[in-house]
C-alpha positions as CSV (number, residue, x, y, z in Angstrom):
1,M,-48.8,2.5,25.3
2,K,-48.3,3.4,29.0
3,Q,-50.1,6.1,30.6
4,I,-49.3,9.3,32.5
5,I,-48.5,8.2,35.9
6,R,-49.5,9.1,39.4
7,L,-46.8,8.3,41.9
8,Y,-48.3,7.7,45.3
9,T,-45.9,8.5,48.2
10,L,-46.6,6.5,51.3
11,L,-45.2,7.5,54.7
12,V,-43.4,4.4,56.1
13,A,-42.4,4.6,59.8
14,S,-39.6,2.4,60.9
15,C,-41.0,2.1,64.3
16,L,-43.7,-0.6,64.3
17,L,-43.7,-1.4,68.0
18,T,-47.0,-1.0,70.0
19,G,-47.0,2.3,71.7
20,C,-44.6,4.1,69.4
21,N,-45.8,6.9,67.2
22,S,-44.8,7.3,63.5
23,D,-42.2,10.0,64.2
24,E,-40.2,8.4,66.9
25,D,-38.2,5.2,67.3
26,V,-38.0,3.2,70.6
27,G,-35.4,5.6,71.9
28,G,-37.6,8.7,71.3
29,K,-35.5,10.0,68.4
30,A,-37.2,10.9,65.1
31,A,-36.9,8.1,62.5
32,P,-36.4,8.8,58.8
33,V,-39.5,8.4,56.7
34,A,-38.9,6.7,53.4
35,V,-40.9,7.6,50.3
36,Q,-42.6,4.7,48.5
37,F,-43.7,5.1,45.0
38,G,-46.6,3.4,43.3
39,S,-48.2,4.2,40.0
40,G,-51.8,4.4,38.7
41,I,-52.2,5.0,35.0
42,V,-54.2,8.0,34.0
43,Q,-52.7,9.1,30.7
44,T,-51.2,6.9,27.9
45,K,-47.4,6.3,27.8
46,T,-45.9,4.9,24.7
47,T,-44.2,1.5,25.1
48,N,-43.7,-1.5,22.9
49,D,-46.2,-3.4,25.1
50,G,-49.4,-1.4,25.1
51,N,-51.1,0.4,27.9
52,Q,-48.9,-1.1,30.7
53,W,-45.7,-0.7,32.5
54,T,-42.8,-2.8,31.4
55,L,-40.7,-4.5,34.1
56,N,-37.8,-2.3,35.2
57,D,-39.0,0.8,33.4
58,P,-36.5,3.4,34.7
59,I,-37.5,6.8,36.1
60,G,-35.3,9.6,37.6
61,I,-36.5,11.5,40.7
62,F,-35.3,14.7,42.3
63,M,-36.4,16.0,45.8
64,L,-35.8,19.8,46.3
65,K,-36.8,22.4,48.8
66,N,-40.4,23.6,48.4
67,G,-40.8,26.6,46.0
68,Q,-37.2,26.6,44.8
69,P,-35.8,26.1,41.3
70,L,-34.1,22.9,40.3
71,N,-30.4,23.3,40.9
72,S,-27.8,21.7,43.2
73,S,-28.3,24.4,45.9
74,Y,-31.8,23.3,46.6
75,I,-31.6,19.5,46.3
76,T,-32.3,18.0,49.7
77,E,-31.3,14.7,51.3
78,D,-29.0,14.0,48.3
79,A,-32.1,13.1,46.2
80,D,-30.4,14.2,43.0
81,N,-31.5,12.1,39.9
82,V,-32.2,9.0,41.9
83,E,-33.1,6.0,39.7
84,Y,-36.2,4.0,40.4
85,K,-37.6,1.1,38.4
86,A,-40.9,-0.6,37.8
87,Q,-41.3,-3.6,40.0
88,T,-43.6,-5.5,37.6
89,G,-44.5,-5.7,34.0
90,G,-47.7,-6.3,32.1
91,N,-49.8,-4.4,34.6
92,V,-51.5,-1.0,34.5
93,I,-50.3,-0.4,38.1
94,S,-46.8,-1.1,39.4
95,G,-44.7,-0.2,42.3
96,F,-41.3,1.4,42.0
97,T,-38.2,0.5,43.9
98,P,-34.8,2.3,44.1
99,V,-32.2,0.7,41.9
100,S,-29.5,1.2,44.5
101,G,-31.6,-0.3,47.2
102,T,-31.6,2.9,49.2
103,P,-34.8,4.9,49.1
104,I,-35.4,8.7,49.1
105,F,-36.1,9.9,52.7
106,Y,-38.0,13.0,53.7
107,P,-36.2,15.7,55.7
108,Q,-36.4,14.6,59.3
109,N,-37.1,18.2,60.5
110,G,-40.4,18.3,58.6
111,D,-39.4,20.8,56.0
112,K,-41.6,21.0,52.9
113,V,-40.3,19.6,49.6
114,D,-41.2,19.3,45.9
115,F,-40.6,16.4,43.6
116,I,-39.5,16.4,40.0
117,A,-39.4,13.2,38.0
118,Y,-38.9,12.0,34.4
119,Y,-38.9,9.0,32.2
120,P,-36.7,7.3,30.7
121,Y,-33.8,7.6,33.2
122,K,-30.4,9.0,32.2
123,S,-27.5,8.7,34.5
124,S,-25.6,11.7,33.3
125,L,-27.3,15.1,32.9
126,T,-25.7,18.5,32.4
127,N,-27.3,21.5,34.1
128,Y,-30.6,19.5,34.6
129,I,-31.1,19.5,30.8
130,Y,-32.5,16.2,29.3
131,P,-31.2,15.7,25.7
132,V,-33.7,14.2,23.3
133,D,-33.1,12.6,19.9
134,V,-36.2,11.2,18.0
135,S,-34.4,10.4,14.7
136,N,-34.8,6.7,15.4
137,Q,-38.4,5.7,15.8
138,T,-37.9,1.9,16.0
139,S,-38.3,1.8,19.8
140,P,-40.9,4.4,20.8
141,A,-40.6,3.6,24.5
142,N,-37.0,4.9,24.5
143,I,-37.9,8.3,23.2
144,D,-41.3,8.9,24.9
145,V,-40.1,11.5,27.4
146,L,-42.4,12.0,30.5
147,Y,-42.2,14.8,32.9
148,A,-43.7,15.5,36.4
149,N,-43.3,18.4,38.8
150,T,-45.4,18.6,42.0
151,A,-44.8,22.3,42.2
152,N,-47.4,22.7,39.4
153,T,-50.1,20.8,41.3
154,A,-49.3,21.2,45.0
155,S,-47.5,24.5,45.5
156,G,-47.5,24.1,49.2
157,G,-45.2,21.1,49.0
158,Y,-45.0,17.9,51.0
159,N,-43.3,16.7,54.1
160,K,-43.1,13.5,56.2
161,N,-46.6,14.1,57.6
162,S,-48.4,14.9,54.3
163,G,-49.4,11.4,53.4
164,T,-49.8,10.4,49.7
165,V,-47.9,12.5,47.2
166,D,-49.8,12.7,43.9
167,L,-47.2,13.1,41.1
168,G,-48.6,13.2,37.5
169,F,-46.4,12.6,34.6
170,N,-47.1,14.4,31.3
171,H,-45.7,13.9,27.8
172,A,-42.9,16.3,27.1
173,L,-43.0,15.7,23.4
174,S,-45.7,15.5,20.6
175,K,-47.0,12.7,18.5
176,L,-48.1,12.1,14.9
177,S,-50.4,9.2,14.1
178,F,-51.3,8.0,10.6
179,M,-53.9,5.5,9.3
180,L,-53.6,4.3,5.7
181,I,-56.9,3.7,3.8
182,S,-56.9,2.1,0.3
183,S,-59.1,3.9,-2.3
184,T,-59.4,4.0,-6.1
185,G,-57.4,1.1,-7.7
186,S,-57.1,-0.7,-4.3
187,P,-53.3,-0.3,-4.0
188,N,-51.5,-2.5,-1.5
189,L,-50.7,-0.3,1.4
190,T,-49.4,-2.8,3.9
191,G,-46.0,-1.8,5.1
192,A,-45.9,1.5,3.3
193,K,-43.2,3.9,4.4
194,I,-44.3,7.2,5.8
195,E,-41.8,10.1,6.1
196,I,-42.1,13.6,7.4
197,T,-39.6,16.1,6.0
198,N,-38.0,19.3,7.3
199,L,-38.4,18.5,11.0
200,A,-36.4,19.2,14.1
201,T,-35.4,15.8,15.5
202,T,-33.2,16.8,18.5
203,A,-34.1,19.0,21.5
204,S,-33.3,19.9,25.1
205,V,-35.9,19.4,27.8
206,S,-35.5,21.6,30.8
207,L,-36.2,19.4,33.9
208,A,-36.7,22.6,35.8
209,N,-40.0,23.4,34.1
210,G,-40.5,20.9,31.2
211,S,-39.9,23.4,28.4
212,V,-38.6,22.0,25.1
213,T,-36.0,23.8,22.9
214,E,-35.2,22.6,19.3
215,T,-31.5,22.0,18.6
216,N,-31.5,21.1,14.9
217,S,-33.8,21.4,11.9
218,G,-34.4,20.2,8.3
219,Q,-34.4,16.5,9.1
220,T,-36.5,13.7,7.5
221,L,-38.2,11.3,9.9
222,I,-39.4,7.8,9.1
223,A,-42.5,6.9,11.2
224,N,-42.7,3.6,13.1
225,T,-45.1,1.2,11.3
226,A,-47.3,-1.0,13.6
227,T,-47.7,-4.7,13.2
228,D,-50.9,-4.3,11.3
229,G,-48.9,-2.6,8.5
230,L,-51.5,0.1,8.0
231,S,-51.0,2.4,11.0
232,S,-47.9,4.2,12.0
233,S,-46.8,6.9,14.4
234,A,-43.9,9.1,15.3
235,I,-42.9,10.8,18.5
236,V,-41.7,14.3,17.5
237,I,-40.3,17.4,18.9
238,P,-43.0,20.1,19.6
239,Q,-42.6,22.7,16.8
240,T,-44.4,24.8,14.3
241,L,-44.3,23.3,10.8
242,S,-43.2,25.3,7.7
243,G,-42.4,23.7,4.4
244,N,-43.0,20.2,5.7
245,K,-44.1,17.3,3.5
246,L,-45.8,14.0,4.2
247,V,-44.3,11.4,1.8
248,V,-45.9,8.0,1.4
249,T,-43.9,5.3,-0.5
250,L,-45.6,2.0,-1.2
251,T,-43.8,-1.3,-0.9
252,D,-43.3,-1.6,-4.7
253,N,-41.0,1.4,-4.4
254,A,-42.5,2.8,-7.6
255,S,-45.5,4.6,-6.1
256,K,-44.7,7.7,-4.1
257,F,-47.1,10.4,-3.0
258,E,-46.5,13.7,-1.4
259,W,-48.7,16.0,0.6
260,N,-47.9,19.4,2.1
261,F,-48.7,20.1,5.7
262,P,-50.5,23.4,6.1
263,A,-48.1,26.1,7.0
264,N,-48.0,27.1,10.7
265,T,-49.4,23.7,11.9
266,E,-48.4,23.5,15.5
267,L,-47.2,20.2,17.0
268,Q,-48.2,20.6,20.6
269,I,-46.7,19.2,23.7
270,G,-48.6,16.2,25.0
271,K,-50.9,16.1,22.0
272,N,-51.5,13.3,19.5
273,H,-52.0,14.7,16.0
274,Q,-54.0,12.1,14.0
275,Y,-54.2,11.9,10.2
276,N,-56.1,9.6,7.8
277,I,-54.3,9.0,4.5
278,T,-56.5,7.8,1.7
279,V,-54.4,6.4,-1.1
280,G,-55.7,5.9,-4.6
281,K,-54.0,4.9,-7.9
282,T,-53.0,8.5,-8.7
283,G,-52.9,10.4,-5.5
284,I,-53.6,10.8,-1.8
285,T,-56.2,12.6,0.3
286,V,-54.9,13.5,3.8
287,S,-57.3,14.7,6.5
288,S,-56.9,15.3,10.2
289,S,-59.0,13.0,12.3
290,G,-58.4,15.1,15.4
291,I,-55.9,16.5,17.8
292,T,-56.1,14.8,21.2
293,S,-54.2,14.3,24.4
294,W,-52.5,10.9,24.4
295,I,-55.8,10.0,26.0
296,G,-59.0,11.9,26.5
297,T,-61.0,14.5,24.6
298,G,-59.2,16.6,22.0
299,N,-59.9,19.2,19.3
300,P,-62.3,18.5,16.5
301,A,-61.2,17.0,13.2
302,T,-60.2,19.2,10.3
303,Q,-60.9,18.5,6.7
304,G,-57.9,17.6,4.5
305,T,-57.3,18.4,0.9
306,I,-56.6,16.2,-2.1
307,Q,-53.3,16.5,-4.0
308,K,-52.7,14.5,-7.2
309,G,-49.6,14.3,-9.3
310,Y,-50.0,15.4,-12.9
311,K,-47.7,15.4,-15.9
312,V,-47.8,17.5,-19.1
313,G,-50.5,15.9,-21.4
314,D,-52.5,14.4,-18.5
315,Y,-56.3,14.9,-18.4
316,Y,-57.6,17.1,-15.6
317,P,-59.0,16.5,-13.1
318,D,-58.5,12.7,-13.5
319,P,-55.2,11.8,-15.2
320,T,-56.3,8.1,-15.4
321,A,-59.4,8.9,-17.5
322,I,-59.5,6.8,-20.7
323,Y,-61.3,7.9,-23.9
324,Q,-61.9,6.2,-27.2
325,N,-63.2,8.3,-30.1
326,G,-64.5,11.0,-27.8
327,V,-66.3,8.5,-25.5
328,L,-65.3,8.2,-21.8
329,I,-64.5,4.6,-21.1
330,S,-63.4,5.0,-17.5
331,G,-62.5,7.7,-14.9
332,M,-63.9,11.2,-14.6
333,P,-64.7,13.4,-17.6
334,A,-61.9,15.7,-18.6
335,V,-62.3,19.5,-18.7
336,G,-58.8,20.2,-20.1
337,V,-55.3,18.9,-20.7
338,V,-52.3,19.8,-18.6
339,F,-49.7,21.9,-20.5
340,W,-47.5,23.5,-17.8
341,L,-46.3,22.6,-14.3
342,S,-45.5,25.3,-11.7
343,N,-42.5,23.4,-10.3
344,Q,-40.8,22.8,-13.6
345,G,-37.1,23.6,-13.2
346,A,-34.7,24.7,-15.9
347,G,-33.2,21.9,-17.9
348,N,-35.9,19.4,-17.0
349,H,-38.1,18.1,-19.8
350,P,-41.7,19.0,-19.1
351,Y,-42.9,15.5,-19.8
352,D,-40.7,14.2,-17.0
353,K,-42.0,16.5,-14.2
354,V,-44.8,15.7,-11.8
355,S,-46.7,18.4,-9.9
356,V,-49.9,19.2,-8.1
357,H,-50.1,22.7,-9.5
358,G,-49.9,24.2,-13.0
359,K,-52.2,25.1,-15.9
360,I,-54.7,23.4,-18.2
361,V,-55.9,24.3,-21.7
362,G,-59.5,24.0,-22.6
363,L,-60.6,21.2,-25.0
364,Y,-62.4,23.5,-27.3
365,E,-61.5,26.6,-29.3
366,R,-63.1,29.2,-31.6
367,A,-62.1,31.3,-34.5
368,E,-62.0,35.0,-33.8
369,V,-62.1,38.1,-35.9
370,A,-62.2,40.3,-32.8
371,L,-61.0,39.8,-29.3
372,D,-63.9,38.2,-27.4
373,E,-63.1,37.8,-23.7
374,T,-66.7,37.1,-22.9
375,W,-66.3,33.6,-24.4
376,A,-63.6,32.9,-21.8
377,T,-65.9,33.9,-19.0
378,N,-68.7,31.7,-20.3
379,Y,-66.5,28.7,-21.2
380,G,-67.1,26.8,-17.9
381,T,-70.8,27.0,-18.3
382,T,-70.9,26.2,-22.0
383,Y,-68.7,23.1,-21.7
384,N,-69.5,22.1,-18.1
385,A,-65.9,22.7,-17.2
386,G,-66.3,24.8,-14.0
387,T,-65.2,28.4,-13.3
388,G,-61.9,30.3,-13.5
389,W,-61.2,30.1,-17.2
390,Y,-59.5,33.1,-18.9
391,T,-57.7,34.1,-22.0
392,P,-54.0,33.3,-21.8
393,L,-51.2,35.8,-21.2
394,S,-48.3,35.9,-23.6
395,V,-46.2,33.6,-21.4
396,D,-49.1,31.2,-21.1
397,M,-49.1,30.9,-24.9
398,D,-45.4,30.3,-24.8
399,Y,-45.9,27.4,-22.3
400,L,-48.6,25.9,-24.5
401,Y,-46.5,26.1,-27.6
402,C,-43.6,24.3,-25.9
403,A,-45.9,21.6,-24.5
404,Y,-47.5,21.1,-27.9
405,N,-44.1,20.6,-29.6
406,G,-42.4,18.6,-26.8
407,M,-39.9,21.4,-26.1
408,N,-38.4,22.9,-23.0
409,Y,-39.7,26.4,-22.3
410,E,-36.4,27.4,-20.6
411,T,-34.3,26.6,-23.7
412,W,-36.5,27.2,-26.8
413,G,-35.8,30.9,-27.2
414,E,-38.0,33.9,-26.6
415,D,-38.3,35.6,-30.1
416,Y,-38.6,34.0,-33.5
417,P,-37.1,30.6,-32.5
418,S,-36.0,28.1,-35.1
419,N,-37.8,24.8,-35.4
420,R,-34.8,22.7,-34.6
421,N,-36.3,21.5,-31.2
422,R,-39.8,20.8,-32.4
423,N,-41.0,17.2,-32.2
424,D,-43.7,16.1,-34.7
425,S,-44.6,13.0,-32.7
426,A,-45.2,15.2,-29.6
427,Q,-47.6,17.4,-31.6
428,T,-49.5,14.3,-32.7
429,W,-49.6,12.9,-29.2
430,F,-50.7,16.2,-27.6
431,N,-53.5,16.7,-30.2
432,T,-54.6,13.1,-29.7
433,K,-55.1,13.7,-26.0
434,I,-57.4,16.6,-26.9
435,T,-59.3,15.0,-29.8
436,D,-59.8,11.7,-28.0
437,A,-61.8,13.6,-25.3
438,G,-63.9,15.2,-28.0
439,G,-62.1,18.5,-28.2
440,D,-60.7,20.5,-31.1
441,N,-57.1,19.8,-32.2
442,I,-54.5,22.6,-32.2
443,T,-53.5,23.7,-35.7
444,G,-50.6,25.7,-37.2
445,S,-52.7,28.9,-36.9
446,L,-52.3,32.1,-35.2
447,Y,-53.4,32.0,-31.5
448,Y,-53.8,35.1,-29.5
449,G,-53.3,35.9,-25.8
450,S,-54.6,38.6,-23.5
451,P,-54.6,41.2,-22.2
452,K,-54.5,43.9,-24.9
453,S,-51.1,45.3,-25.1
454,D,-48.9,47.8,-27.0
455,E,-46.4,46.7,-29.6
456,W,-43.9,45.9,-26.8
457,G,-46.3,43.7,-24.9
458,N,-47.1,46.1,-22.2
459,P,-50.7,45.9,-21.1
460,T,-52.8,48.9,-22.3
461,P,-56.4,48.4,-21.4
462,G,-58.5,49.7,-24.3
463,G,-55.4,49.7,-26.6
464,G,-55.5,48.2,-30.1
465,F,-52.6,45.7,-29.9
466,V,-52.7,42.0,-28.8
467,Y,-50.2,39.3,-28.5
468,Y,-50.1,36.5,-31.1
469,I,-48.1,33.3,-31.5
470,Y,-48.0,31.4,-34.8
471,F,-48.0,27.7,-33.9
472,S,-46.5,26.6,-37.2
473,S,-43.2,28.3,-36.4
474,G,-43.3,29.8,-32.9
475,S,-43.0,33.3,-34.3
476,K,-44.4,36.0,-32.0
477,F,-46.3,39.1,-33.0
478,F,-48.0,42.1,-31.6
479,L,-50.8,43.0,-34.0
480,L,-54.0,44.9,-34.2
481,W,-56.7,42.5,-33.1
482,S,-59.3,43.8,-35.4
483,G,-59.2,42.2,-38.9
484,N,-56.6,39.5,-38.0
485,N,-58.1,36.1,-38.1
486,A,-56.9,34.1,-35.2
487,K,-58.0,31.3,-32.9
488,M,-58.7,31.4,-29.2
489,R,-58.2,28.9,-26.4
490,V,-58.8,29.5,-22.8
491,I,-56.8,28.2,-19.8
492,N,-57.3,27.6,-16.1
493,D,-55.0,27.2,-13.1
494,F,-55.0,24.1,-10.9
């Protein structure tokens, strides 16, 4: 890491003879005053070598008339994108020398000027626009764009009599930093690949004012992994995130975890957005450890959220929980079994999908003669299963029927389906998941869903009809709830 730079401009008089002043040579004519540049580090600059300059680090410098915009009309003394380079490497302070051997000179008439500078140097620029491409993160120093404009800090400008010019470089882009932390199951995280999806990876930086404009979108970026194998970072285009995922792939290539960045997360110019990624056997927890300048005090940390991947038939909340004859052997106690996933696409077998959102069915049921929605409300307290339980809607019962029989909801048919797609082994497996945890198995009985509805399934609060599904055949009914023996299960969303 290198740091934001202060360039100190020293007035150097060519007349060194006793009796001569700094503005005249021995013949009494004004001598040109060269600008010498040196750097003190006050804000981190990314390099491959740490918080130091690298020998021959290239910068570009413009000198223009004070108070004027950056264009060819206001460039003075031909100081248009003049390349300078660091004189030494491995130091926090370095001088800079002109690559051509010819330095920038102040206007001899004493006119005030401003300086604009940037890193890294490009020999060819169009309309003073600096193109940026961060798609390759293997050499961070090559894409860590720095920008300086003295008009922002010294509006009165400088001339040959001003003394030291203080030119501060700031980061033109943004940064993401990640730290991997091993959790449950102690997975090996060394060398894990970290990707960020749906990013802009190219942009234009206006050297007139340092503004950044995205020029593409929808790209996936692979972060640069440090030598410790557990930390990584990416220099990114400043942008507002929407629909972006953090994807962590372990070196075994079999374990992949995804986490959604909160919508409207702003990647800010000059800021380092830091995240801790705690990786367990079944999922990851991602939390922000702060938003800082590349050095200095930043914004406070924000709490992350846990997202685990579940499949149909998994226990919730811990899919790794192990039961034997109703006794929990390891993991967290189950409050239900996953039976539907919200990202299930048409034609995909439900057992093959993984998601962090869906529905779970309660472990216990009760026989009903009358619709008793109070039981759903009290279920969480009765069975220590938490809040949010409710009697299922008709479509929820369809989802449960399909999961229980190992069938695709998208292809099983809506009304009075045949049994040709049913899988007896799937029924046994799904029931075993429930009964192993001490719950009640699902039978071939009638099960009802809510809310009360008319005979076409339209909700009619206070009406006499309710939706039923017969689990022995999948047949669907709308019947009077009173006097029809049926069973009741409750569900919850996750």
